[in-house]
A tleap script that builds the chain and sets N, CA, C and O, in Angstrom:
source leaprc.protein.ff14SB
mol = sequence {
  NMET SER ASN SER LEU ILE THR PRO THR GLU
  ALA LEU LEU GLU VAL ALA LYS GLN HIE PRO
  PHE LEU ALA ALA ILE LYS THR GLY GLY ASP
  GLN TRP SER TYR ALA ALA LEU TRP ALA ARG
  ILE ARG GLN ILE ALA ASP LYS ILE HIE ASP
  LEU ASP ASP THR ARG ASN PRO ILE GLY LEU
  TYR THR CGLY
}
set mol.1.N position { 149.097 105.261 83.255 }
set mol.1.CA position { 149.344 105.640 81.941 }
set mol.1.C position { 149.066 107.223 82.002 }
set mol.1.O position { 148.328 107.929 82.690 }
set mol.2.N position { 150.132 107.495 80.812 }
set mol.2.CA position { 150.172 109.138 80.785 }
set mol.2.C position { 148.956 109.516 79.882 }
set mol.2.O position { 148.178 108.682 79.419 }
set mol.3.N position { 148.868 111.000 79.663 }
set mol.3.CA position { 147.856 111.315 78.975 }
set mol.3.C position { 148.007 111.533 77.391 }
set mol.3.O position { 147.156 111.987 76.626 }
set mol.4.N position { 149.502 111.026 77.047 }
set mol.4.CA position { 149.590 111.043 75.560 }
set mol.4.C position { 149.202 109.824 75.089 }
set mol.4.O position { 148.945 108.840 75.782 }
set mol.5.N position { 149.149 109.932 73.459 }
set mol.5.CA position { 148.622 108.849 72.963 }
set mol.5.C position { 149.447 107.749 73.027 }
set mol.5.O position { 150.657 107.928 73.164 }
set mol.6.N position { 148.957 106.570 72.946 }
set mol.6.CA position { 149.661 105.381 72.890 }
set mol.6.C position { 148.971 104.114 72.024 }
set mol.6.O position { 147.772 104.098 71.744 }
set mol.7.N position { 149.742 103.248 71.714 }
set mol.7.CA position { 149.300 102.263 70.694 }
set mol.7.C position { 148.347 101.164 71.456 }
set mol.7.O position { 148.643 100.967 72.634 }
set mol.8.N position { 147.575 100.650 71.084 }
set mol.8.CA position { 146.648 99.503 71.724 }
set mol.8.C position { 147.769 98.653 72.347 }
set mol.8.O position { 147.795 98.389 73.549 }
set mol.9.N position { 148.711 98.233 71.447 }
set mol.9.CA position { 149.840 97.348 72.019 }
set mol.9.C position { 150.383 97.799 73.426 }
set mol.9.O position { 150.492 97.083 74.422 }
set mol.10.N position { 150.699 99.118 73.308 }
set mol.10.CA position { 151.482 99.608 74.281 }
set mol.10.C position { 150.366 99.730 75.629 }
set mol.10.O position { 150.807 99.526 76.760 }
set mol.11.N position { 149.331 99.973 75.484 }
set mol.11.CA position { 148.266 99.999 76.463 }
set mol.11.C position { 148.144 98.655 76.987 }
set mol.11.O position { 148.060 98.507 78.207 }
set mol.12.N position { 148.124 97.602 76.163 }
set mol.12.CA position { 148.006 96.109 76.463 }
set mol.12.C position { 149.170 95.790 77.465 }
set mol.12.O position { 148.970 95.257 78.557 }
set mol.13.N position { 150.524 96.199 76.951 }
set mol.13.CA position { 151.571 95.936 77.989 }
set mol.13.C position { 151.510 96.395 79.148 }
set mol.13.O position { 151.779 95.717 80.139 }
set mol.14.N position { 151.024 98.029 79.198 }
set mol.14.CA position { 150.963 98.522 80.460 }
set mol.14.C position { 149.992 97.901 81.422 }
set mol.14.O position { 150.263 97.871 82.622 }
set mol.15.N position { 148.960 97.442 80.987 }
set mol.15.CA position { 147.972 96.788 81.729 }
set mol.15.C position { 148.600 95.277 82.240 }
set mol.15.O position { 148.393 94.793 83.352 }
set mol.16.N position { 149.327 94.725 81.274 }
set mol.16.CA position { 149.862 93.199 81.570 }
set mol.16.C position { 150.984 93.467 82.719 }
set mol.16.O position { 151.240 92.505 83.442 }
set mol.17.N position { 151.694 94.720 82.958 }
set mol.17.CA position { 152.677 94.851 83.629 }
set mol.17.C position { 152.172 95.226 85.056 }
set mol.17.O position { 152.689 94.698 86.041 }
set mol.18.N position { 151.163 96.136 85.170 }
set mol.18.CA position { 150.232 96.541 86.194 }
set mol.18.C position { 149.389 95.420 86.903 }
set mol.18.O position { 149.323 95.273 88.124 }
set mol.19.N position { 148.810 94.720 86.041 }
set mol.19.CA position { 147.887 93.781 86.718 }
set mol.19.C position { 147.980 92.383 85.940 }
set mol.19.O position { 146.962 91.935 85.412 }
set mol.20.N position { 149.221 91.678 85.865 }
set mol.20.CA position { 149.602 90.583 85.009 }
set mol.20.C position { 148.517 89.352 85.414 }
set mol.20.O position { 148.290 88.584 84.479 }
set mol.21.N position { 147.899 89.094 86.534 }
set mol.21.CA position { 147.203 88.028 86.894 }
set mol.21.C position { 145.542 88.360 86.770 }
set mol.21.O position { 144.716 87.463 86.937 }
set mol.22.N position { 145.162 89.730 86.462 }
set mol.22.CA position { 144.019 89.965 86.254 }
set mol.22.C position { 143.577 89.436 84.906 }
set mol.22.O position { 144.280 89.553 83.902 }
set mol.23.N position { 142.165 88.737 84.917 }
set mol.23.CA position { 141.525 88.191 83.677 }
set mol.23.C position { 141.456 89.119 82.389 }
set mol.23.O position { 140.743 90.121 82.331 }
set mol.24.N position { 142.180 88.727 81.485 }
set mol.24.CA position { 141.965 89.732 80.179 }
set mol.24.C position { 140.900 89.536 79.260 }
set mol.24.O position { 140.193 90.380 78.710 }
set mol.25.N position { 140.888 88.012 79.157 }
set mol.25.CA position { 139.954 87.350 78.235 }
set mol.25.C position { 139.137 86.188 79.275 }
set mol.25.O position { 139.644 85.442 80.113 }
set mol.26.N position { 137.921 86.316 78.943 }
set mol.26.CA position { 136.968 85.168 79.458 }
set mol.26.C position { 136.079 84.757 78.344 }
set mol.26.O position { 135.468 85.606 77.695 }
set mol.27.N position { 135.970 83.313 78.063 }
set mol.27.CA position { 135.060 82.891 77.174 }
set mol.27.C position { 134.690 81.473 77.522 }
set mol.27.O position { 135.497 80.556 77.670 }
set mol.28.N position { 133.496 81.400 77.627 }
set mol.28.CA position { 133.046 79.858 77.858 }
set mol.28.C position { 133.974 79.509 79.424 }
set mol.28.O position { 133.964 80.205 80.440 }
set mol.29.N position { 134.465 78.667 79.272 }
set mol.29.CA position { 135.121 77.813 80.523 }
set mol.29.C position { 136.630 78.425 80.392 }
set mol.29.O position { 137.442 78.105 81.259 }
set mol.30.N position { 136.923 79.065 79.614 }
set mol.30.CA position { 138.519 79.519 79.413 }
set mol.30.C position { 138.712 80.845 79.972 }
set mol.30.O position { 137.794 81.660 80.063 }
set mol.31.N position { 139.857 81.054 80.330 }
set mol.31.CA position { 140.209 82.472 81.046 }
set mol.31.C position { 141.653 82.526 80.876 }
set mol.31.O position { 142.378 81.570 81.149 }
set mol.32.N position { 142.152 83.845 80.341 }
set mol.32.CA position { 143.296 84.156 79.968 }
set mol.32.C position { 143.758 85.525 81.110 }
set mol.32.O position { 143.024 86.471 81.395 }
set mol.33.N position { 144.882 85.338 81.523 }
set mol.33.CA position { 145.210 86.509 82.348 }
set mol.33.C position { 146.078 87.523 81.430 }
set mol.33.O position { 146.349 87.006 80.346 }
set mol.34.N position { 146.513 88.654 81.567 }
set mol.34.CA position { 147.022 89.631 80.864 }
set mol.34.C position { 148.364 89.307 80.885 }
set mol.34.O position { 148.949 89.733 79.889 }
set mol.35.N position { 149.125 88.649 81.737 }
set mol.35.CA position { 150.542 87.836 81.503 }
set mol.35.C position { 150.545 86.834 80.569 }
set mol.35.O position { 151.509 86.682 79.819 }
set mol.36.N position { 149.434 86.030 80.523 }
set mol.36.CA position { 149.325 84.996 79.673 }
set mol.36.C position { 149.029 85.294 78.156 }
set mol.36.O position { 149.522 84.616 77.255 }
set mol.37.N position { 148.085 86.487 77.918 }
set mol.37.CA position { 147.689 86.854 76.932 }
set mol.37.C position { 149.110 87.594 76.169 }
set mol.37.O position { 149.410 87.366 74.997 }
set mol.38.N position { 149.815 88.417 76.989 }
set mol.38.CA position { 150.920 89.123 76.362 }
set mol.38.C position { 152.026 88.150 75.906 }
set mol.38.O position { 152.743 88.401 74.937 }
set mol.39.N position { 152.146 86.884 76.740 }
set mol.39.CA position { 153.105 85.962 76.339 }
set mol.39.C position { 152.812 85.488 75.247 }
set mol.39.O position { 153.744 85.194 74.498 }
set mol.40.N position { 151.386 85.255 74.795 }
set mol.40.CA position { 151.161 84.537 73.527 }
set mol.40.C position { 151.188 85.399 72.284 }
set mol.40.O position { 151.419 84.991 71.146 }
set mol.41.N position { 150.863 86.929 72.726 }
set mol.41.CA position { 151.185 87.823 71.715 }
set mol.41.C position { 152.602 87.997 71.332 }
set mol.41.O position { 152.911 88.237 70.165 }
set mol.42.N position { 153.480 87.883 72.285 }
set mol.42.CA position { 155.139 87.654 71.918 }
set mol.42.C position { 155.454 86.523 70.927 }
set mol.42.O position { 156.155 86.685 69.927 }
set mol.43.N position { 154.926 85.459 71.256 }
set mol.43.CA position { 155.174 84.079 70.546 }
set mol.43.C position { 154.772 84.432 69.209 }
set mol.43.O position { 155.663 84.466 68.360 }
set mol.44.N position { 153.566 84.707 68.862 }
set mol.44.CA position { 152.983 84.955 67.671 }
set mol.44.C position { 153.848 86.138 66.872 }
set mol.44.O position { 154.113 86.057 65.672 }
set mol.45.N position { 154.194 87.113 67.623 }
set mol.45.CA position { 154.938 88.199 67.076 }
set mol.45.C position { 156.494 87.649 66.539 }
set mol.45.O position { 157.021 88.063 65.507 }
set mol.46.N position { 156.985 86.833 67.280 }
set mol.46.CA position { 158.208 86.457 67.055 }
set mol.46.C position { 158.087 85.365 65.735 }
set mol.46.O position { 158.961 85.283 64.872 }
set mol.47.N position { 157.043 84.682 65.746 }
set mol.47.CA position { 156.768 83.819 64.592 }
set mol.47.C position { 156.866 84.597 63.146 }
set mol.47.O position { 157.547 84.288 62.169 }
set mol.48.N position { 155.894 85.798 63.336 }
set mol.48.CA position { 155.802 86.549 62.082 }
set mol.48.C position { 157.046 87.206 61.926 }
set mol.48.O position { 157.329 87.322 60.733 }
set mol.49.N position { 158.000 87.738 62.794 }
set mol.49.CA position { 159.134 88.193 62.351 }
set mol.49.C position { 160.237 87.112 61.865 }
set mol.49.O position { 161.167 87.479 61.146 }
set mol.50.N position { 160.107 85.806 62.270 }
set mol.50.CA position { 160.847 84.673 61.428 }
set mol.50.C position { 160.369 84.538 60.080 }
set mol.50.O position { 161.120 84.375 59.117 }
set mol.51.N position { 159.181 84.603 60.018 }
set mol.51.CA position { 158.601 84.334 58.557 }
set mol.51.C position { 158.769 85.439 57.485 }
set mol.51.O position { 158.694 85.187 56.282 }
set mol.52.N position { 159.020 86.787 58.027 }
set mol.52.CA position { 159.112 87.830 57.194 }
set mol.52.C position { 160.385 87.641 56.101 }
set mol.52.O position { 160.358 88.110 54.963 }
set mol.53.N position { 161.235 87.051 56.530 }
set mol.53.CA position { 162.243 86.747 55.250 }
set mol.53.C position { 161.725 85.817 54.284 }
set mol.53.O position { 162.442 85.702 53.290 }
set mol.54.N position { 160.770 85.183 54.299 }
set mol.54.CA position { 160.230 84.449 53.291 }
set mol.54.C position { 159.384 84.882 52.095 }
set mol.54.O position { 159.062 84.237 51.098 }
set mol.55.N position { 159.098 86.184 52.461 }
set mol.55.CA position { 158.304 87.103 51.679 }
set mol.55.C position { 156.995 86.552 51.149 }
set mol.55.O position { 156.429 87.055 50.179 }
set mol.56.N position { 156.522 85.489 51.822 }
set mol.56.CA position { 155.420 84.917 51.731 }
set mol.56.C position { 154.324 85.654 52.393 }
set mol.56.O position { 154.677 86.305 53.376 }
set mol.57.N position { 152.898 85.704 52.029 }
set mol.57.CA position { 152.063 86.305 52.818 }
set mol.57.C position { 151.675 85.580 54.146 }
set mol.57.O position { 151.683 84.356 54.282 }
set mol.58.N position { 151.306 86.560 55.187 }
set mol.58.CA position { 151.146 86.082 56.423 }
set mol.58.C position { 149.879 86.339 57.038 }
set mol.58.O position { 149.638 87.524 57.267 }
set mol.59.N position { 148.966 85.441 57.373 }
set mol.59.CA position { 147.422 85.465 57.940 }
set mol.59.C position { 147.330 85.025 59.240 }
set mol.59.O position { 148.104 84.162 59.655 }
set mol.60.N position { 146.444 85.533 59.959 }
set mol.60.CA position { 146.106 84.913 61.082 }
set mol.60.C position { 144.614 84.617 61.452 }
set mol.60.O position { 143.747 85.481 61.578 }
set mol.61.N position { 144.444 83.274 61.606 }
set mol.61.CA position { 143.529 82.781 62.093 }
set mol.61.C position { 142.798 82.765 63.373 }
set mol.61.O position { 143.159 81.870 64.138 }
set mol.62.N position { 141.818 83.574 63.807 }
set mol.62.CA position { 141.597 83.741 65.389 }
set mol.62.C position { 140.162 82.875 65.662 }
set mol.62.O position { 139.570 82.961 66.738 }
set mol.63.N position { 139.754 82.152 64.704 }
set mol.63.CA position { 138.734 81.212 64.938 }
set mol.63.C position { 137.529 81.699 65.581 }
set mol.63.O position { 136.598 80.928 65.814 }
savepdb mol mol.pdb
quit
């Protein structure tokens, strides 16, 4: 990564590219790699983009 300021999303993508199979999240018995986390983020972002035309409020429950 460079010394310039980047967004959290850009930082996550950079780590996902450099270390895709490194554990990004560990909770209980579950573990997500950076590649799996990035793939899920893209799925959610695509769904939000598809909903944008409805003009309805959008919320996320992270449980």
